ZATIKOL-206535 format. One record per residue: x, y, z of N, C-alpha, C, O, CB in turn; residue in one letter. Coordinates in pm, whole numbers, plus 50000, padded with zeros to 5 digits. Atoms other than C-alpha are relative to their C-alpha. Glycine has a CB too. Layout:
N
XYZXYZXYZXYZXYZA/...
***
This chain:
96
500584988050057632829291434805501085010749995501745013550095498765004850082M/499004989550014635099318434670499425013350045498225014550070500505000949854T/500464986749957634929354934768499005005749901497995011649941501195009650017E/500914995050103633289363934437498634993350006497614999949992500604998149863G/501275007249988630639336934476499235004650123498015006250118500254984850008E/500674995349878629919348534831499415013949979498305016650024500995000250118F/500504986550025629549384634717498744999449914497785006649942501085008749930I/501195001450084627089374334443498834994250080497694998850066500304990949878R/501035006049917625159352634692499405010450095498185011550107500564988250080F/500444989849904624979380834950499195010749928498195015649980501205006250073Y/500664989550078623959405634681498584995849961497655003749974500835003149873K/501345004550039621029384634555499124997250121497924999850117500104987549913T/500795003449881619939373034901499425012550066498285012450112500874992450101R/500444987749934619699408635037499465010449902499145021649942501135005950078N/500554991350104618509423934706500695013549995500045024049992498505002050023K/499184987950009621349449234692500475001249857500954991449799501214999750101I/499634998350140622069463934350501475003749981502045000949876499145010549937K/498634995250013625509478634416501024989750049500964985150163500175013050077S/498915009249965628539455634412500905006450105501404999650195500834996149873H/499144992849906630509482234600499405000150141500124998750239500215014449952R/500674999849869627929484134880500164986550071500364986150192498515003449983E/499835013449942628159446334934501424998550053501614993750165499704989049895V/498605001049956631979447834952500245008450126500965004050216500945004749888R/499844991449882631779476735203499414993650124500004994350232499355013649975E/500635006549884629399457535429500834988150049500994986250170498584995249963K/499165011349961631599426435424501295004950065501734999450166500314991249877I/498764994349944634719447435488499755005850139500605004650228500565010849906E/500364994649869632949464935779499904988950103500374990450215498685007749991L/500115011349909632109431235935501394995250044501634993450163499234988549935F/498665004849967635759419635916500765009950085501495006050176500784997049874W/499314989949918637059452636055499524999850144500335000550237499785014049941N/500565000549864634719450836354500454987250071500804987650189498465000749996V/499585012749941635569414136413501475000550042501814996450153499774988449902L/498584999249967639319420436401500275009550116501145006950199500815004449877L/499834990649889639009450336634499574993550132500224995450235499185013049974K/500465006949880637019429436883501004989250043501204987150162498624993749977A/499005010249968639639401736862501255006250062501885000150148500384992249875L/498864993149939642379426936944499745002950146500655002050229500315013149925E/500344996449862640549437037261499804987850089500304987550201498745008650001E/500405011249913639219403637389500674986749970500624977750055498554998249990D/499365012550044641139376237200499014988949969499434978249925500964995350105K/500995010450027637849356937163498655006649972498195015150049499894990150119K/501334994950035634529364636988499134987849973499474979249892500055009749875V/500905011450013631609340537017498705004549936498075014249980499734993650138T/501314998150061628589339836786499174988150044499474976750010500085001249843F/500805010649942625909319936964499474990649893498904995049793498845005850081K/500415010950089625179286636788500744999949866500504990949785498535001049975E/499294999650128627519296436500501454996150014501964988249934499915013749939W/498615003649984631039294236632500785010450077500235020350126500634997849867G/499114991549921634029310736797501225003749917501864995149857500424992850131V/498754995150058636799332236652500955002750116500575009250213499775013049913F/499004998149894639979331736865501335004049941501695000149830500154987250083E/498614997150034643449346536849500854990550083500754990350206500395015150028R/499155009749929645969319436935501455002649968501815006649857499624985549961K/498554998650016649699321136986500544987649931500324976449977500705002150137E/499375011050072651579299636735501464999550042502185009450033499875001749845M/498635001749952654839285836871500974999349883500574995849772500114987350087K/499035001850108658039286736669500204985249971500104976850061501365006750036P/499795014050035658719254736479501234998749911501655008349846498764994149930R/498785002950075661719238736314499644997049854498734989149827500764988150063K/500215002250143661869239735931501254993949941502334999749949499635013249928V/498875006750064664099215235748499805000049848498834994549798500154985450053L/500015000050146664819221535379501294993249957502374997549996499875014749941V/498805007650035667229196535220501115008449935502295005349953499624989049906P/498974992050067669009223235015500735009450096501855013750068499375008149887M/499354991449902669759244435322500914991550088500614979850114498955007850086W/499065007549917672689234135539499514998250143499694987550202501335006850001E/500445000449861671139242335876498485001350008497875007549922500685011250082K/501444997949980667579239836005499735014350045500565020450114499434989850104P/500394986649955665779272836057498734998850083498074988450082499795009649879T/501184999649915662999282436294499095011449958499565022349927500395001450148Y/500964989450029659829301836224499875008950123500205004850235498624994249959T/500194990849887659029331936438498634997550064497684993849996500115014849952E/501325001449935656249330136698499075010949949499505022249923500135000750156P/500974990350051653069347336581498624996650053498414986050112500005000249845R/501395002549962649369350436649499204997349875499395003849773499415012050079E/500865003450113646789334636419498555000050048498274997850165500384986249940A/501425000249969643009337036405499464986449961499624981949848499245011549925I/500575013350020641259303536442498485000950014497985009050092500604989750101K/501455000549991637569295736390499574985750032500004976349966499335004949869F/500605012949966635699267036556498495001249975497835009750034500304995950149R/501424999550034632249260336411499174994750116499564985350185499724991849873A/500925004449896629339256736652498984990249946498984987149826499295012050061G/500995010150039626469231836646499005005249898498614997949807499274995050123K/500984994350094624059255136464500565001049860499874997949763499555013650047G/499374998850132626479261736179500264986249940500144984449819501315007950010L/499775013650048627339224636155498714993849945498744986849844500574991250114M/501285005150049623639216036117499675005949863499224998749774498885003250100K/500284993550128623249241435837500924994649891500484991949780500155015250012I/499045004850098626419229735663499734985649957499984981949842501405001150057A/500285014050031625359193235680498624997949941498274986849900500154991650124N/501335001050060621849200835556498954994650092497874990650047500074991549880G/500995004849903620069190335875498975011150024499315021450083500684995750134D/501064990149980616759209235876498844993550072497734993050020499545006049867T/501045006749922614809191036147499265009550091498515005050178500614988850081D/500634990449909613629223036314498585002549964497905010450030500745013050001E/
***
């Protein structure tokens, strides 16, 4: 699902007429999530999944045209692990 498709889905599901209002709500969610990740490094949504900040180690990059191998810089990345509830919804299991 692309960002545009998600915005249209959210707009019709919540019966919001303004495209700008939908974008603001989505942007607010991401801002709050990123701020919480800065403070705690881990945010858990019960039955949905976990967002985590993980340290990525430097790695060796070999490009045939370059004479010497180079190394990437260490950085932090945001990872998401889906929970059981989200997996059931994604797989279409509706046995509830």
